[in-house]
C-alpha positions, 0 to 999 in steps of 0.5 A, a space after each residue: 456526582 459523575 455525569 455521562 459524556 454527551 454527544 453533541 446535538 445539532 450543528 455540533 453534532 453534524 460537524 463531528 460526525 462530518 469529521 469522523 466521516 473525514 477522518 474514515 475516507 482520508 485512507 481512501 485512494 481515488 487512484 484504482 485500487 488501494 494497496 495497503 500496508 499492513 501495520 500489524 505484520 510481524 514477520 512471515 513464517 520462518 524469518 529469522 529473530 531479530 529481523 524486521 518485515 512488513 507487507 503490501 497486500 494488492 486486493 484481487 481484480 475482479 471483472 464483470 461481464 454482461 452479454 445478451 443471450 438469444 431467447 428466440 430468434 425474430 421470426 416475420 411476425 415478431 422480434 428476437 427476444 433477449 435476456 441479460 446475463 452478468 457474470 464475475 470473474 476473478 482477472 488477478 488474484 489477491 497478491 500478498 508480499 512480504 519484505 524485510 524493512 529496516 527496523 524502526 529503531 534504526 530509522 534515526 534522524 541521520 538515517 533519514 537525512 541519508 535517505 532524503 539526499 539520496 533520493 534528492 541525488 536521484 531526483 526522486 525527492 524535492 524536499 528539504 533535508 529534515 531527518 523526519 520521515 515526513 509525508 513528502 519523505 514517504 511519498 518520494 520513498 513509496 514512488 521510488 520503490 513502486 518503479 522497482 515493483 513494491 507499492 510501499 512507504 515503508 524502507 525495504 532493506 534492499 531499497 536501502 542497500 541500494 541506496 547506499 544507506 546500510 551495509 550489504 553483508 559480506 561473503 566469508 570465503 567459506 560461505 562464498 564456495 558453499 
């Protein structure tokens, strides 16, 4: 006989719900707007085939303004009357930014170890050189790229070139004059 799965009850249920809530909240940021990485991104329109891309999304910044508006001025027999008006306005629009990345198949342990050494040489990474793209490596990479204007832990191709991790395409004599 097949029995249906049962959800825990009592303290076990509370623990299960608390664990699920913590897992959901783990991705929330408390340091201002959350810039999320879109893991489902394939490529922007017009991207060359065989290239890998990612994007960051920064949500819109909305300001709420509250004003007290005079309804009737004060007189000798009554105080002034005001009403409160609240309005919201967009201070900065939502921004979606695509960037070319090192393809996942190219993120070998050797490349990641080179990344860790390159960041360490620039005093941006203080961890061990493990060849694993672990949390400290991703955080150092994010901080390095954020200084360049991209808040992402995905290794951008331009960052990899800047750090000397991948070759910079060489211009042929024919294409250099065009």
